[in-house]
FIBAFI-254801 format. One record per residue (C-alpha): residue number from 1; residue in three letters; y negated, x negated, z negated. Coordinates in steps of 0.05 Angstrom, whole numbers, padded with zeros to 5 digits. Layout:
<recs>
+------+------+--------+--------+--------+
| resi | resn |      Y |      X |      Z |
+------+------+--------+--------+--------+
|  NUM |  ALA |      Y |      X |      Z |
...
+------+------+--------+--------+--------+
</recs>
This chain:
<recs>
+------+------+--------+--------+--------+
| resi | resn |      Y |      X |      Z |
+------+------+--------+--------+--------+
|    1 |  UNK | -00110 |  00109 | -00062 |
|    2 |  UNK | -00152 |  00084 |  00005 |
|    3 |  UNK | -00165 |  00132 |  00063 |
|    4 |  UNK | -00113 |  00093 |  00106 |
|    5 |  UNK | -00054 |  00133 |  00061 |
|    6 |  UNK | -00029 |  00202 |  00066 |
|    7 |  UNK |  00021 |  00225 |  00009 |
|    8 |  UNK |  00094 |  00244 |  00013 |
|    9 |  UNK |  00113 |  00289 | -00045 |
|   10 |  UNK |  00189 |  00296 | -00063 |
|   11 |  UNK |  00216 |  00368 | -00053 |
|   12 |  UNK |  00237 |  00361 | -00128 |
|   13 |  UNK |  00160 |  00346 | -00145 |
|   14 |  UNK |  00194 |  00286 | -00186 |
|   15 |  UNK |  00153 |  00227 | -00146 |
|   16 |  UNK |  00098 |  00226 | -00101 |
|   17 |  UNK |  00094 |  00163 | -00045 |
|   18 |  UNK |  00042 |  00135 | -00012 |
|   19 |  UNK |  00044 |  00130 |  00066 |
|   20 |  UNK | -00002 |  00080 |  00105 |
|   21 |  UNK | -00020 |  00114 |  00168 |
|   22 |  UNK |  00029 |  00095 |  00225 |
|   23 |  UNK |  00089 |  00080 |  00182 |
|   24 |  UNK |  00148 |  00123 |  00202 |
|   25 |  UNK |  00189 |  00164 |  00153 |
|   26 |  UNK |  00258 |  00168 |  00153 |
|   27 |  UNK |  00300 |  00211 |  00106 |
|   28 |  UNK |  00383 |  00203 |  00098 |
|   29 |  UNK |  00386 |  00252 |  00040 |
|   30 |  UNK |  00398 |  00207 | -00014 |
|   31 |  UNK |  00335 |  00156 | -00001 |
|   32 |  UNK |  00266 |  00155 |  00039 |
|   33 |  UNK |  00257 |  00097 |  00080 |
|   34 |  UNK |  00181 |  00077 |  00102 |
|   35 |  UNK |  00182 |  00037 |  00164 |
|   36 |  UNK |  00118 | -00006 |  00187 |
|   37 |  UNK |  00095 | -00002 |  00259 |
|   38 |  UNK |  00125 | -00066 |  00279 |
|   39 |  UNK |  00192 | -00061 |  00239 |
|   40 |  UNK |  00179 | -00122 |  00198 |
|   41 |  UNK |  00170 | -00086 |  00131 |
|   42 |  UNK |  00198 | -00027 |  00100 |
|   43 |  UNK |  00207 |  00006 |  00035 |
|   44 |  UNK |  00268 |  00044 |  00012 |
|   45 |  UNK |  00254 |  00096 | -00052 |
|   46 |  UNK |  00312 |  00123 | -00081 |
|   47 |  UNK |  00309 |  00176 | -00143 |
|   48 |  UNK |  00372 |  00181 | -00194 |
|   49 |  UNK |  00364 |  00251 | -00231 |
|   50 |  UNK |  00377 |  00244 | -00303 |
|   51 |  UNK |  00434 |  00291 | -00322 |
|   52 |  UNK |  00453 |  00267 | -00389 |
|   53 |  UNK |  00410 |  00254 | -00451 |
|   54 |  UNK |  00448 |  00186 | -00462 |
|   55 |  UNK |  00429 |  00162 | -00397 |
|   56 |  UNK |  00403 |  00095 | -00394 |
|   57 |  UNK |  00331 |  00100 | -00377 |
|   58 |  UNK |  00300 |  00030 | -00392 |
|   59 |  UNK |  00274 |  00003 | -00328 |
|   60 |  UNK |  00286 | -00074 | -00345 |
|   61 |  UNK |  00359 | -00057 | -00356 |
|   62 |  UNK |  00368 | -00023 | -00287 |
|   63 |  UNK |  00330 | -00083 | -00259 |
|   64 |  UNK |  00366 | -00138 | -00287 |
|   65 |  UNK |  00437 | -00101 | -00259 |
|   66 |  UNK |  00405 | -00098 | -00193 |
|   67 |  UNK |  00389 | -00175 | -00196 |
|   68 |  UNK |  00450 | -00190 | -00220 |
|   69 |  UNK |  00482 | -00161 | -00156 |
|   70 |  UNK |  00437 | -00199 | -00102 |
|   71 |  UNK |  00447 | -00266 | -00072 |
|   72 |  UNK |  00383 | -00295 | -00095 |
|   73 |  UNK |  00354 | -00366 | -00061 |
|   74 |  UNK |  00315 | -00393 | -00118 |
|   75 |  UNK |  00296 | -00349 | -00182 |
|   76 |  UNK |  00269 | -00279 | -00178 |
|   77 |  UNK |  00199 | -00276 | -00208 |
|   78 |  UNK |  00190 | -00213 | -00253 |
|   79 |  UNK |  00118 | -00188 | -00249 |
|   80 |  UNK |  00120 | -00125 | -00293 |
|   81 |  UNK |  00180 | -00115 | -00348 |
|   82 |  UNK |  00162 | -00055 | -00393 |
|   83 |  UNK |  00216 | -00001 | -00409 |
|   84 |  UNK |  00180 |  00049 | -00365 |
|   85 |  UNK |  00169 | -00005 | -00304 |
|   86 |  UNK |  00199 | -00055 | -00288 |
|   87 |  UNK |  00193 | -00107 | -00215 |
|   88 |  UNK |  00212 | -00172 | -00191 |
|   89 |  UNK |  00199 | -00208 | -00125 |
|   90 |  UNK |  00250 | -00257 | -00093 |
|   91 |  UNK |  00278 | -00289 | -00027 |
|   92 |  UNK |  00352 | -00273 | -00006 |
|   93 |  UNK |  00392 | -00329 |  00027 |
|   94 |  UNK |  00374 | -00309 |  00095 |
|   95 |  UNK |  00302 | -00314 |  00082 |
|   96 |  UNK |  00286 | -00246 |  00081 |
|   97 |  UNK |  00231 | -00227 |  00023 |
|   98 |  UNK |  00241 | -00174 | -00025 |
|   99 |  UNK |  00199 | -00136 | -00078 |
|  100 |  UNK |  00245 | -00088 | -00123 |
|  101 |  UNK |  00214 | -00036 | -00176 |
|  102 |  UNK |  00245 |  00015 | -00221 |
|  103 |  UNK |  00205 |  00066 | -00256 |
|  104 |  UNK |  00236 |  00108 | -00311 |
|  105 |  UNK |  00204 |  00181 | -00328 |
|  106 |  UNK |  00226 |  00247 | -00355 |
|  107 |  UNK |  00256 |  00268 | -00290 |
|  108 |  UNK |  00302 |  00206 | -00280 |
|  109 |  UNK |  00293 |  00134 | -00255 |
|  110 |  UNK |  00255 |  00118 | -00186 |
|  111 |  UNK |  00288 |  00054 | -00148 |
|  112 |  UNK |  00242 |  00024 | -00098 |
|  113 |  UNK |  00261 | -00032 | -00049 |
|  114 |  UNK |  00216 | -00072 | -00002 |
|  115 |  UNK |  00238 | -00123 |  00050 |
|  116 |  UNK |  00195 | -00158 |  00096 |
|  117 |  UNK |  00193 | -00217 |  00139 |
|  118 |  UNK |  00139 | -00276 |  00136 |
|  119 |  UNK |  00112 | -00248 |  00204 |
|  120 |  UNK |  00092 | -00184 |  00165 |
|  121 |  UNK |  00029 | -00206 |  00131 |
|  122 |  UNK | -00019 | -00145 |  00132 |
|  123 |  UNK |  00040 | -00097 |  00135 |
|  124 |  UNK |  00075 | -00130 |  00071 |
|  125 |  UNK |  00009 | -00119 |  00040 |
|  126 |  UNK |  00007 | -00047 |  00057 |
|  127 |  UNK |  00080 | -00038 |  00026 |
|  128 |  UNK |  00063 | -00076 | -00038 |
|  129 |  UNK |  00010 | -00028 | -00045 |
|  130 |  UNK |  00064 |  00027 | -00033 |
|  131 |  UNK |  00107 | -00007 | -00091 |
|  132 |  UNK |  00047 | -00005 | -00133 |
|  133 |  UNK |  00027 |  00066 | -00133 |
|  134 |  UNK |  00091 |  00103 | -00133 |
|  135 |  UNK |  00126 |  00125 | -00200 |
|  136 |  UNK |  00159 |  00182 | -00232 |
|  137 |  UNK |  00116 |  00241 | -00244 |
|  138 |  UNK |  00123 |  00278 | -00313 |
|  139 |  UNK |  00128 |  00221 | -00361 |
+------+------+--------+--------+--------+
</recs>
């Protein structure tokens, strides 16, 4: 992680999120949103706690379910697809660009969505760095 990032640690210690300098953190009780200085890029992170031993934890299955519910223009491009981590990029019908990532660990499932406009070039790169570096802790 470069020097332009700080780190947010979830109170449950289930995950850590790299936070670029100048980005705003907003917590609504269920998810944490990181908003770029221009407001053109945002990353929303939600952690689902695993309460059942039989709960589905394959990140690929959750990614497919998520993508099936989206209004995608064209086809989503999957960039990572393993049981522990799955992600894809797509553009919705309104033209907004998305990256979505699921990370599975012992504590549960982490969902991170990143949205950005075409104007957010530098900020979209920082958002992609956030997505690339976060994940659940403890396996």
